[in-house]
C-alpha positions in Angstrom: 0.0 0.0 0.0 1.5 3.3 -1.1 1.4 6.6 0.7 0.9 9.8 -1.3 1.2 13.3 0.0 -1.2 14.5 -2.6 -3.6 11.7 -3.4 -7.0 12.6 -4.8 -9.4 9.7 -5.0 -13.0 10.1 -6.1 -16.0 9.2 -3.9 -17.7 5.9 -4.7 -19.5 6.2 -8.0 -23.3 6.5 -7.8 -23.7 3.6 -10.1 -21.3 1.3 -8.3 -22.5 -2.3 -8.4 -23.6 -4.0 -5.1 -20.7 -5.9 -3.7 -18.1 -4.0 -5.7 -15.1 -3.0 -3.6 -14.5 0.8 -3.8 -12.6 3.3 -1.7 -12.7 6.9 -0.6 -9.9 9.1 0.8 -10.2 12.4 2.7 -10.7 14.0 6.1 -13.2 13.1 8.8 -15.9 15.8 8.9 -18.1 14.3 11.6 -18.6 11.2 13.8 -21.9 9.9 15.1 -21.6 6.5 16.7 -20.5 4.0 14.1 -21.2 6.5 11.2 -18.6 8.9 9.8 -18.9 11.6 7.2 -15.8 11.8 5.1 -15.0 14.9 3.0 -13.1 13.5 0.1 -10.1 15.2 -1.6 -12.3 15.7 -4.6 -14.7 17.8 -2.5 -17.6 15.3 -2.1 -19.0 14.1 1.2 -19.4 10.3 1.7 -21.2 8.6 4.6 -19.2 5.8 6.1 -20.8 3.0 8.1 -18.6 0.7 10.2 -19.4 -3.0 10.2 -18.9 -5.4 13.1 -15.6 -6.7 11.6 -14.3 -3.4 10.2 -10.5 -3.3 10.6 -9.0 0.1 11.6 -5.3 0.7 11.3 -3.2 3.7 12.2 -0.4 4.6 9.8 2.3 7.2 10.4 2.8 9.9 7.7 5.6 9.0 5.4 5.2 5.3 5.8 4.5 3.2 2.7 3.8 -0.3 4.0 0.9 -1.5 6.1 3.3 -3.7 8.0 4.2 -0.6 10.0 0.6 0.2 10.8 -0.9 -0.5 14.2 -4.5 -1.4 15.2 -6.7 1.4 16.6 -10.3 1.7 17.8 -13.1 3.9 16.6 -13.1 6.1 19.8 -9.5 7.1 18.9 -10.6 8.6 15.5 -11.2 12.3 15.6 -12.6 15.0 13.3 -9.9 16.2 11.0 -8.0 12.8 10.8 -7.1 11.6 7.3 -8.4 8.2 6.3 -8.6 5.8 3.4 -11.7 3.7 3.5 -12.3 0.5 1.6 -15.7 -1.0 1.4 -18.8 -1.8 -0.5 -21.8 0.3 -1.4 -24.4 0.2 1.4 -27.8 1.6 2.1 -28.8 5.1 1.1 -25.5 5.7 -0.8 -23.3 5.0 2.2 -20.1 3.1 2.0 -20.0 0.1 4.3 -16.4 0.0 5.4 -14.4 -3.3 5.5 -11.1 -1.6 6.3 -9.9 1.9 7.3 -6.4 3.3 7.3 -6.1 6.4 9.5 -3.5 9.1 9.6 -4.0 11.1 12.8 -4.2 14.9 12.3 -1.7 15.3 15.2 0.7 12.9 13.5 0.4 14.8 10.2 1.0 18.1 12.0 4.1 16.7 13.8 5.4 15.4 10.5 4.9 18.7 8.8 6.7 20.5 11.6 9.6 18.1 11.3 9.7 18.5 7.5 9.6 22.3 7.8 12.5 22.2 10.2 14.4 19.9 7.8 13.8 22.2 4.9 15.2 25.1 7.0 18.2 23.1 8.0 19.0 21.3 4.8 17.2 23.3 2.2 18.2 26.1 -0.2 16.8 27.7 -3.3 16.9 30.6 -5.7 16.6 31.3 -9.4 17.8 28.7 -12.0 20.7 30.2 -13.9 21.8 27.0 -15.7 20.7 23.4 -16.3 22.9 20.4 -17.1 20.4 17.8 -18.1 22.8 14.9 -18.9 24.3 15.4 -15.4 21.0 16.0 -13.7 22.4 19.3 -12.3 20.7 22.6 -11.7 22.6 25.8 -10.9 20.7 28.3 -8.9 21.6 31.9 -8.0 20.9 32.3 -4.3 22.0 36.0 -4.2 23.5 38.2 -6.8 27.0 37.0 -5.7 26.3 33.3 -4.7 25.3 30.3 -6.6 24.9 26.6 -5.6 24.7 23.4 -7.6 21.7 21.1 -7.1 22.6 17.5 -8.0 19.7 15.2 -8.7 19.5 11.5 -9.2 17.1 8.6 -9.8 15.7 8.8 -6.3 15.1 12.6 -6.3 11.4 13.5 -5.9 10.3 16.4 -8.1 7.3 18.6 -7.4 5.9 21.5 -9.4 3.9 24.5 -8.1 0.5 24.7 -9.6 -0.1 27.4 -12.2 -2.7 29.1 -10.0 -1.3 28.5 -6.5 1.9 28.9 -4.6 0.9 26.6 -1.8 3.1 23.6 -1.3 0.1 21.4 -0.7 -1.3 22.3 -4.1 2.0 21.3 -5.9 1.9 18.3 -8.3 4.4 15.6 -9.1 6.9 17.0 -11.6 10.0 16.0 -13.6 13.5 17.4 -14.1 12.6 18.3 -17.7 9.9 20.8 -16.5 12.6 23.0 -14.9 13.7 26.0 -17.0 16.3 28.8 -16.6 14.6 31.6 -14.7 12.4 29.3 -12.6 12.3 29.3 -8.8 13.7 26.1 -7.4 14.0 24.9 -3.8 15.9 21.7 -2.9 16.4 19.7 0.2 19.3 17.3 0.8 22.8 16.9 2.1 25.3 19.7 1.3 28.9 19.4 0.4 31.5 20.5 2.9 31.8 23.9 1.3 28.0 24.4 1.1 28.1 25.0 -2.7 26.4 21.7 -3.7 23.3 19.9 -2.5 22.6 16.2 -3.2 18.8 16.7 -3.6 16.3 14.3 -2.1 13.4 16.6 -3.0 13.1 19.5 -5.5 10.2 21.8 -6.0 10.0 24.3 -8.8 7.8 26.9 -10.4 7.7 29.8 -12.9 7.0 33.2 -11.4 7.2 36.8 -12.5 9.4 39.5 -10.9 8.0 43.1 -11.0 9.9 46.2 -9.7 8.8 49.8 -10.1 6.4 52.5 -8.8 2.7 52.4 -8.3 0.9 54.6 -10.8 -2.6 53.9 -9.6 -4.5 52.0 -6.9 -7.9 50.3 -7.5 -9.1 49.5 -4.0 -12.5 48.3 -5.3 -10.9 45.6 -7.4 -8.1 44.9 -5.0 -5.5 45.8 -7.6 -2.7 48.3 -8.4 -1.0 49.4 -11.6 2.8 49.3 -11.5 5.3 50.9 -13.9 7.5 47.9 -14.2 11.1 48.9 -14.8 12.0 45.3 -15.7 9.5 44.8 -18.5 9.5 48.5 -19.2 5.7 48.7 -19.3 2.8 49.0 -16.9 1.2 45.9 -15.3 -2.0 45.5 -13.3 -1.2 43.5 -10.2 -4.2 41.8 -8.5 -4.3 40.6 -4.9 -6.1 37.7 -3.3 -6.4 36.1 0.1 -3.0 34.3 -0.4 -1.1 37.5 -1.4 1.3 38.8 1.3 2.2 42.5 1.6 5.1 43.8 3.7 7.1 47.0 4.0 10.7 47.6 4.8 11.7 50.1 7.4 13.9 52.9 6.0 17.0 51.7 7.9 16.6 48.1 6.7 16.1 49.3 3.1 19.3 51.3 3.3 21.2 48.3 4.6 19.9 46.1 1.8 20.7 48.7 -0.8 24.3 48.8 0.6 24.5 45.1 0.1 23.4 45.4 -3.5 26.0 48.1 -4.2 28.7 45.9 -2.5 27.5 42.9 -4.5 27.9 44.7 -7.7 31.4 45.6 -6.8 32.1 41.9 -6.1 30.8 40.6 -9.4 27.0 40.7 -9.2 25.4 40.5 -12.6 26.0 43.6 -14.7 23.2 45.7 -16.0 21.7 44.0 -19.0 23.9 40.9 -18.7 20.9 38.5 -18.3 17.2 38.7 -18.0 16.0 39.6 -14.5 14.6 36.1 -14.0 18.1 34.6 -14.4 20.3 37.3 -13.1 20.4 36.3 -9.5 18.5 34.6 -6.7 17.4 34.8 -3.2 18.9 33.7 0.1 15.8 31.5 0.6 16.3 28.2 2.2 13.5 26.0 3.6 10.0 26.9 4.8 9.3 29.4 7.5 5.7 28.4 8.2 3.4 25.8 6.8 1.4 27.2 3.9 3.5 30.4 3.8 6.6 31.6 2.0 9.9 30.0 1.4 11.7 29.7 4.3 13.9 31.2 6.8 16.7 28.6 6.6 19.0 28.6 3.6 22.6 29.3 3.0 24.3 32.5 4.1 26.2 34.3 1.4 29.9 33.8 1.6 31.8 36.5 3.4 29.3 36.8 6.3 26.5 38.2 4.3 23.0 38.5 5.7 20.4 35.7 5.5 17.8 37.8 3.7 14.9 35.3 4.0 15.2 35.4 7.8 15.3 39.2 7.7 12.3 39.4 5.3 10.2 36.9 7.2 10.2 39.3 10.2 9.0 42.3 8.3 5.6 43.6 9.4 2.6 43.0 7.2 0.7 45.8 5.6 -2.6 46.1 3.6 -3.5 47.6 0.3 -4.7 50.7 2.2 -1.2 51.3 3.4 0.1 51.8 -0.2 0.2 55.1 -2.0 0.6 56.3 -5.5 4.3 56.6 -6.5 5.4 54.1 -3.8 8.3 51.9 -5.0 7.5 48.2 -4.8 9.0 44.9 -5.6 6.6 42.0 -6.4 6.8 38.2 -7.0 3.7 37.3 -9.0 1.9 34.6 -10.9 1.5 35.6 -14.6 -2.1 36.0 -15.7 -3.6 34.9 -19.0 -3.2 38.6 -20.1 0.5 39.7 -20.3 -0.5 43.0 -18.8 -1.9 41.3 -15.6 -0.4 39.3 -12.7 -1.5 38.1 -9.3 0.8 39.0 -6.4 2.4 36.3 -4.3 4.4 38.8 -2.3 4.6 42.6 -2.4 7.5 44.4 -0.7 7.2 48.2 -0.1 9.7 50.7 1.1 12.2 49.7 -1.5 13.2 53.1 -2.9 16.8 52.9 -1.8 17.1 49.3 -3.2 15.8 50.3 -6.6 18.1 53.3 -6.6 21.0 51.0 -5.9 19.9 48.8 -8.8 18.6 51.3 -11.4 17.4 48.6 -13.9 15.9 46.6 -11.0 17.6 43.4 -12.1 19.8 42.6 -9.1 17.2 43.9 -6.7 14.3 41.8 -8.1 16.6 38.8 -8.3 17.5 39.2 -4.6 13.9 39.1 -3.4 12.2 36.9 -6.0 10.6 33.8 -4.5 11.2 34.5 -0.9 7.6 34.1 -0.1 6.5 31.1 -2.1 4.5 28.3 -0.6 6.3 26.3 2.1 7.5 22.8 1.8 6.2 20.3 4.3 2.7 19.8 2.9 -0.2 17.5 3.5 0.1 13.8 3.8 -2.6 11.3 3.1 -3.0 7.6 2.8 -3.6 6.1 -0.6 
Protein backbone atom coordinates (compact mmCIF):
# COMPACT_ATOMS: atom_id res chain seq x y z
CA UNK A 1 0.00 0.00 0.00
CA UNK A 2 1.51 3.31 -1.07
CA UNK A 3 1.41 6.62 0.70
CA UNK A 4 0.90 9.78 -1.29
CA UNK A 5 1.16 13.33 0.01
CA UNK A 6 -1.23 14.52 -2.63
CA UNK A 7 -3.59 11.69 -3.40
CA UNK A 8 -6.98 12.62 -4.78
CA UNK A 9 -9.40 9.71 -4.99
CA UNK A 10 -13.00 10.10 -6.06
CA UNK A 11 -15.96 9.18 -3.91
CA UNK A 12 -17.68 5.88 -4.72
CA UNK A 13 -19.52 6.23 -8.02
CA UNK A 14 -23.27 6.53 -7.76
CA UNK A 15 -23.73 3.58 -10.08
CA UNK A 16 -21.33 1.25 -8.26
CA UNK A 17 -22.52 -2.33 -8.41
CA UNK A 18 -23.61 -3.99 -5.13
CA UNK A 19 -20.68 -5.91 -3.66
CA UNK A 20 -18.09 -4.03 -5.71
CA UNK A 21 -15.12 -2.97 -3.60
CA UNK A 22 -14.49 0.77 -3.77
CA UNK A 23 -12.59 3.32 -1.75
CA UNK A 24 -12.66 6.92 -0.61
CA UNK A 25 -9.94 9.13 0.80
CA UNK A 26 -10.23 12.40 2.67
CA UNK A 27 -10.67 13.96 6.10
CA UNK A 28 -13.22 13.07 8.76
CA UNK A 29 -15.89 15.77 8.91
CA UNK A 30 -18.14 14.31 11.61
CA UNK A 31 -18.56 11.21 13.77
CA UNK A 32 -21.87 9.87 15.08
CA UNK A 33 -21.63 6.48 16.72
CA UNK A 34 -20.49 4.04 14.05
CA UNK A 35 -21.23 6.45 11.24
CA UNK A 36 -18.65 8.88 9.84
CA UNK A 37 -18.90 11.60 7.23
CA UNK A 38 -15.77 11.82 5.11
CA UNK A 39 -15.02 14.91 3.02
CA UNK A 40 -13.07 13.51 0.11
CA UNK A 41 -10.11 15.17 -1.55
CA UNK A 42 -12.34 15.66 -4.60
CA UNK A 43 -14.71 17.77 -2.47
CA UNK A 44 -17.63 15.34 -2.13
CA UNK A 45 -18.97 14.05 1.18
CA UNK A 46 -19.36 10.33 1.74
CA UNK A 47 -21.17 8.62 4.62
CA UNK A 48 -19.15 5.76 6.06
CA UNK A 49 -20.78 3.02 8.15
CA UNK A 50 -18.62 0.70 10.22
CA UNK A 51 -19.42 -3.00 10.23
CA UNK A 52 -18.87 -5.41 13.09
CA UNK A 53 -15.63 -6.66 11.60
CA UNK A 54 -14.30 -3.39 10.16
CA UNK A 55 -10.53 -3.26 10.62
CA UNK A 56 -9.04 0.13 11.61
CA UNK A 57 -5.28 0.72 11.31
CA UNK A 58 -3.17 3.74 12.22
CA UNK A 59 -0.38 4.58 9.80
CA UNK A 60 2.29 7.19 10.41
CA UNK A 61 2.77 9.91 7.75
CA UNK A 62 5.58 9.00 5.39
CA UNK A 63 5.17 5.25 5.84
CA UNK A 64 4.48 3.22 2.70
CA UNK A 65 3.80 -0.26 4.02
CA UNK A 66 0.87 -1.51 6.10
CA UNK A 67 3.31 -3.74 7.96
CA UNK A 68 4.22 -0.64 9.98
CA UNK A 69 0.57 0.17 10.78
CA UNK A 70 -0.90 -0.48 14.23
CA UNK A 71 -4.48 -1.40 15.20
CA UNK A 72 -6.67 1.36 16.61
CA UNK A 73 -10.26 1.68 17.79
CA UNK A 74 -13.09 3.92 16.59
CA UNK A 75 -13.06 6.10 19.75
CA UNK A 76 -9.49 7.08 18.86
CA UNK A 77 -10.60 8.55 15.52
CA UNK A 78 -11.19 12.32 15.60
CA UNK A 79 -12.62 14.95 13.29
CA UNK A 80 -9.86 16.17 11.00
CA UNK A 81 -8.04 12.84 10.81
CA UNK A 82 -7.11 11.65 7.34
CA UNK A 83 -8.37 8.24 6.28
CA UNK A 84 -8.55 5.81 3.42
CA UNK A 85 -11.73 3.73 3.49
CA UNK A 86 -12.27 0.53 1.55
CA UNK A 87 -15.68 -1.05 1.43
CA UNK A 88 -18.83 -1.82 -0.51
CA UNK A 89 -21.83 0.34 -1.40
CA UNK A 90 -24.36 0.15 1.42
CA UNK A 91 -27.79 1.58 2.10
CA UNK A 92 -28.77 5.12 1.07
CA UNK A 93 -25.53 5.66 -0.83
CA UNK A 94 -23.32 5.04 2.20
CA UNK A 95 -20.05 3.13 2.01
CA UNK A 96 -19.98 0.06 4.27
CA UNK A 97 -16.35 -0.01 5.41
CA UNK A 98 -14.41 -3.26 5.47
CA UNK A 99 -11.10 -1.58 6.29
CA UNK A 100 -9.94 1.90 7.29
CA UNK A 101 -6.41 3.29 7.34
CA UNK A 102 -6.08 6.42 9.47
CA UNK A 103 -3.46 9.14 9.63
CA UNK A 104 -4.03 11.11 12.78
CA UNK A 105 -4.22 14.86 12.31
CA UNK A 106 -1.75 15.26 15.18
CA UNK A 107 0.71 12.87 13.48
CA UNK A 108 0.42 14.80 10.21
CA UNK A 109 1.02 18.12 12.02
CA UNK A 110 4.08 16.68 13.77
CA UNK A 111 5.43 15.36 10.45
CA UNK A 112 4.86 18.73 8.80
CA UNK A 113 6.70 20.47 11.60
CA UNK A 114 9.60 18.06 11.27
CA UNK A 115 9.69 18.50 7.49
CA UNK A 116 9.56 22.28 7.84
CA UNK A 117 12.54 22.23 10.19
CA UNK A 118 14.41 19.92 7.84
CA UNK A 119 13.78 22.24 4.88
CA UNK A 120 15.17 25.07 6.98
CA UNK A 121 18.20 23.07 8.03
CA UNK A 122 19.04 21.28 4.78
CA UNK A 123 17.18 23.30 2.16
CA UNK A 124 18.23 26.07 -0.19
CA UNK A 125 16.82 27.71 -3.26
CA UNK A 126 16.90 30.56 -5.71
CA UNK A 127 16.63 31.33 -9.41
CA UNK A 128 17.75 28.75 -11.97
CA UNK A 129 20.67 30.17 -13.94
CA UNK A 130 21.85 27.00 -15.72
CA UNK A 131 20.73 23.41 -16.31
CA UNK A 132 22.93 20.41 -17.15
CA UNK A 133 20.37 17.80 -18.15
CA UNK A 134 22.81 14.93 -18.87
CA UNK A 135 24.34 15.35 -15.40
CA UNK A 136 21.00 16.02 -13.69
CA UNK A 137 22.41 19.25 -12.25
CA UNK A 138 20.74 22.62 -11.70
CA UNK A 139 22.64 25.80 -10.90
CA UNK A 140 20.65 28.33 -8.87
CA UNK A 141 21.59 31.89 -7.97
CA UNK A 142 20.95 32.33 -4.27
CA UNK A 143 22.02 35.99 -4.16
CA UNK A 144 23.53 38.22 -6.85
CA UNK A 145 26.97 36.96 -5.73
CA UNK A 146 26.32 33.35 -4.66
CA UNK A 147 25.26 30.28 -6.63
CA UNK A 148 24.87 26.65 -5.63
CA UNK A 149 24.67 23.43 -7.63
CA UNK A 150 21.74 21.09 -7.05
CA UNK A 151 22.62 17.52 -7.99
CA UNK A 152 19.67 15.22 -8.69
CA UNK A 153 19.48 11.47 -9.23
CA UNK A 154 17.08 8.59 -9.81
CA UNK A 155 15.73 8.82 -6.27
CA UNK A 156 15.13 12.58 -6.27
CA UNK A 157 11.45 13.52 -5.89
CA UNK A 158 10.33 16.38 -8.15
CA UNK A 159 7.34 18.62 -7.44
CA UNK A 160 5.95 21.52 -9.44
CA UNK A 161 3.94 24.48 -8.13
CA UNK A 162 0.47 24.65 -9.65
CA UNK A 163 -0.06 27.40 -12.22
CA UNK A 164 -2.69 29.07 -10.02
CA UNK A 165 -1.28 28.46 -6.54
CA UNK A 166 1.94 28.89 -4.59
CA UNK A 167 0.85 26.62 -1.76
CA UNK A 168 3.10 23.64 -1.30
CA UNK A 169 0.07 21.44 -0.66
CA UNK A 170 -1.25 22.25 -4.14
CA UNK A 171 1.97 21.27 -5.89
CA UNK A 172 1.88 18.33 -8.29
CA UNK A 173 4.38 15.63 -9.11
CA UNK A 174 6.90 16.99 -11.55
CA UNK A 175 9.96 16.04 -13.58
CA UNK A 176 13.46 17.36 -14.11
CA UNK A 177 12.56 18.30 -17.70
CA UNK A 178 9.93 20.81 -16.51
CA UNK A 179 12.55 23.03 -14.88
CA UNK A 180 13.71 26.00 -16.99
CA UNK A 181 16.25 28.78 -16.63
CA UNK A 182 14.58 31.58 -14.70
CA UNK A 183 12.39 29.25 -12.61
CA UNK A 184 12.26 29.34 -8.83
CA UNK A 185 13.71 26.14 -7.38
CA UNK A 186 14.05 24.88 -3.84
CA UNK A 187 15.88 21.69 -2.92
CA UNK A 188 16.36 19.66 0.23
CA UNK A 189 19.26 17.31 0.81
CA UNK A 190 22.78 16.92 2.13
CA UNK A 191 25.26 19.67 1.34
CA UNK A 192 28.88 19.42 0.41
CA UNK A 193 31.51 20.54 2.94
CA UNK A 194 31.82 23.95 1.27
CA UNK A 195 28.02 24.38 1.06
CA UNK A 196 28.09 24.95 -2.68
CA UNK A 197 26.41 21.68 -3.70
CA UNK A 198 23.29 19.86 -2.54
CA UNK A 199 22.58 16.20 -3.20
CA UNK A 200 18.84 16.70 -3.63
CA UNK A 201 16.33 14.33 -2.09
CA UNK A 202 13.41 16.58 -3.04
CA UNK A 203 13.10 19.48 -5.49
CA UNK A 204 10.15 21.82 -5.95
CA UNK A 205 10.04 24.32 -8.81
CA UNK A 206 7.78 26.91 -10.39
CA UNK A 207 7.67 29.76 -12.86
CA UNK A 208 6.95 33.21 -11.43
CA UNK A 209 7.24 36.81 -12.53
CA UNK A 210 9.41 39.50 -10.95
CA UNK A 211 8.04 43.06 -10.96
CA UNK A 212 9.86 46.15 -9.71
CA UNK A 213 8.80 49.77 -10.09
CA UNK A 214 6.45 52.46 -8.81
CA UNK A 215 2.71 52.42 -8.27
CA UNK A 216 0.90 54.57 -10.83
CA UNK A 217 -2.64 53.91 -9.58
CA UNK A 218 -4.54 52.01 -6.90
CA UNK A 219 -7.90 50.32 -7.53
CA UNK A 220 -9.10 49.45 -4.02
CA UNK A 221 -12.52 48.33 -5.27
CA UNK A 222 -10.95 45.59 -7.38
CA UNK A 223 -8.06 44.88 -4.98
CA UNK A 224 -5.46 45.82 -7.58
CA UNK A 225 -2.71 48.29 -8.36
CA UNK A 226 -0.99 49.37 -11.57
CA UNK A 227 2.80 49.34 -11.47
CA UNK A 228 5.28 50.91 -13.90
CA UNK A 229 7.53 47.86 -14.19
CA UNK A 230 11.14 48.87 -14.83
CA UNK A 231 12.03 45.26 -15.68
CA UNK A 232 9.47 44.79 -18.47
CA UNK A 233 9.51 48.53 -19.25
CA UNK A 234 5.72 48.67 -19.30
CA UNK A 235 2.81 48.98 -16.91
CA UNK A 236 1.23 45.91 -15.34
CA UNK A 237 -1.96 45.48 -13.33
CA UNK A 238 -1.21 43.50 -10.18
CA UNK A 239 -4.15 41.85 -8.45
CA UNK A 240 -4.27 40.63 -4.86
CA UNK A 241 -6.12 37.69 -3.34
CA UNK A 242 -6.36 36.10 0.09
CA UNK A 243 -3.02 34.34 -0.37
CA UNK A 244 -1.10 37.49 -1.36
CA UNK A 245 1.27 38.83 1.27
CA UNK A 246 2.19 42.50 1.59
CA UNK A 247 5.11 43.75 3.66
CA UNK A 248 7.06 46.98 3.98
CA UNK A 249 10.70 47.58 4.80
CA UNK A 250 11.70 50.09 7.44
CA UNK A 251 13.92 52.86 5.98
CA UNK A 252 16.99 51.70 7.89
CA UNK A 253 16.60 48.12 6.66
CA UNK A 254 16.07 49.29 3.08
CA UNK A 255 19.30 51.30 3.27
CA UNK A 256 21.22 48.30 4.56
CA UNK A 257 19.94 46.06 1.79
CA UNK A 258 20.74 48.74 -0.78
CA UNK A 259 24.27 48.83 0.62
CA UNK A 260 24.52 45.06 0.08
CA UNK A 261 23.44 45.41 -3.53
CA UNK A 262 26.04 48.09 -4.17
CA UNK A 263 28.69 45.92 -2.54
CA UNK A 264 27.48 42.89 -4.46
CA UNK A 265 27.85 44.73 -7.73
CA UNK A 266 31.43 45.59 -6.84
CA UNK A 267 32.10 41.89 -6.09
CA UNK A 268 30.80 40.63 -9.40
CA UNK A 269 27.03 40.67 -9.23
CA UNK A 270 25.35 40.50 -12.64
CA UNK A 271 26.01 43.59 -14.66
CA UNK A 272 23.19 45.69 -16.02
CA UNK A 273 21.74 44.01 -19.05
CA UNK A 274 23.91 40.91 -18.66
CA UNK A 275 20.94 38.55 -18.26
CA UNK A 276 17.18 38.70 -17.97
CA UNK A 277 15.99 39.57 -14.50
CA UNK A 278 14.63 36.09 -13.99
CA UNK A 279 18.08 34.57 -14.39
CA UNK A 280 20.34 37.32 -13.15
CA UNK A 281 20.35 36.30 -9.54
CA UNK A 282 18.49 34.63 -6.71
CA UNK A 283 17.42 34.82 -3.16
CA UNK A 284 18.86 33.67 0.10
CA UNK A 285 15.85 31.51 0.61
CA UNK A 286 16.30 28.20 2.25
CA UNK A 287 13.52 26.03 3.61
CA UNK A 288 10.03 26.86 4.75
CA UNK A 289 9.34 29.36 7.52
CA UNK A 290 5.73 28.41 8.21
CA UNK A 291 3.41 25.79 6.83
CA UNK A 292 1.43 27.24 3.95
CA UNK A 293 3.51 30.39 3.77
CA UNK A 294 6.56 31.59 1.99
CA UNK A 295 9.86 30.03 1.37
CA UNK A 296 11.72 29.68 4.29
CA UNK A 297 13.92 31.21 6.78
CA UNK A 298 16.66 28.61 6.65
CA UNK A 299 19.02 28.62 3.64
CA UNK A 300 22.65 29.34 3.03
CA UNK A 301 24.29 32.51 4.08
CA UNK A 302 26.16 34.34 1.38
CA UNK A 303 29.89 33.84 1.58
CA UNK A 304 31.83 36.46 3.44
CA UNK A 305 29.34 36.77 6.30
CA UNK A 306 26.48 38.23 4.28
CA UNK A 307 23.00 38.45 5.74
CA UNK A 308 20.42 35.67 5.46
CA UNK A 309 17.79 37.76 3.69
CA UNK A 310 14.94 35.29 3.97
CA UNK A 311 15.22 35.39 7.76
CA UNK A 312 15.29 39.19 7.69
CA UNK A 313 12.34 39.44 5.33
CA UNK A 314 10.23 36.91 7.21
CA UNK A 315 10.21 39.28 10.18
CA UNK A 316 9.05 42.35 8.26
CA UNK A 317 5.61 43.58 9.44
CA UNK A 318 2.64 42.95 7.19
CA UNK A 319 0.68 45.79 5.61
CA UNK A 320 -2.57 46.08 3.64
CA UNK A 321 -3.47 47.58 0.30
CA UNK A 322 -4.74 50.65 2.15
CA UNK A 323 -1.18 51.31 3.36
CA UNK A 324 0.09 51.77 -0.19
CA UNK A 325 0.16 55.11 -1.98
CA UNK A 326 0.64 56.29 -5.52
CA UNK A 327 4.35 56.63 -6.49
CA UNK A 328 5.42 54.13 -3.80
CA UNK A 329 8.26 51.91 -4.97
CA UNK A 330 7.45 48.21 -4.75
CA UNK A 331 8.96 44.86 -5.62
CA UNK A 332 6.62 41.98 -6.36
CA UNK A 333 6.79 38.24 -6.96
CA UNK A 334 3.71 37.29 -8.95
CA UNK A 335 1.94 34.59 -10.92
CA UNK A 336 1.52 35.57 -14.56
CA UNK A 337 -2.08 35.96 -15.67
CA UNK A 338 -3.56 34.95 -19.02
CA UNK A 339 -3.18 38.57 -20.09
CA UNK A 340 0.50 39.67 -20.31
CA UNK A 341 -0.52 42.97 -18.75
CA UNK A 342 -1.90 41.34 -15.60
CA UNK A 343 -0.44 39.32 -12.73
CA UNK A 344 -1.52 38.08 -9.30
CA UNK A 345 0.76 38.97 -6.43
CA UNK A 346 2.37 36.29 -4.31
CA UNK A 347 4.35 38.85 -2.31
CA UNK A 348 4.64 42.62 -2.43
CA UNK A 349 7.47 44.42 -0.67
CA UNK A 350 7.17 48.17 -0.12
CA UNK A 351 9.65 50.74 1.13
CA UNK A 352 12.21 49.68 -1.47
CA UNK A 353 13.16 53.10 -2.92
CA UNK A 354 16.81 52.86 -1.78
CA UNK A 355 17.08 49.34 -3.20
CA UNK A 356 15.80 50.31 -6.64
CA UNK A 357 18.12 53.31 -6.57
CA UNK A 358 21.03 50.95 -5.89
CA UNK A 359 19.89 48.80 -8.81
CA UNK A 360 18.55 51.30 -11.39
CA UNK A 361 17.45 48.65 -13.85
CA UNK A 362 15.93 46.60 -11.02
CA UNK A 363 17.60 43.36 -12.07
CA UNK A 364 19.78 42.59 -9.07
CA UNK A 365 17.15 43.93 -6.68
CA UNK A 366 14.34 41.81 -8.11
CA UNK A 367 16.57 38.77 -8.26
CA UNK A 368 17.55 39.21 -4.62
CA UNK A 369 13.94 39.10 -3.42
CA UNK A 370 12.24 36.88 -5.96
CA UNK A 371 10.59 33.83 -4.53
CA UNK A 372 11.24 34.54 -0.88
CA UNK A 373 7.58 34.10 -0.09
CA UNK A 374 6.48 31.11 -2.08
CA UNK A 375 4.51 28.26 -0.56
CA UNK A 376 6.33 26.34 2.12
CA UNK A 377 7.52 22.77 1.78
CA UNK A 378 6.15 20.33 4.31
CA UNK A 379 2.66 19.83 2.86
CA UNK A 380 -0.21 17.51 3.54
CA UNK A 381 0.13 13.80 3.84
CA UNK A 382 -2.62 11.34 3.06
CA UNK A 383 -2.96 7.62 2.78
CA UNK A 384 -3.60 6.08 -0.56
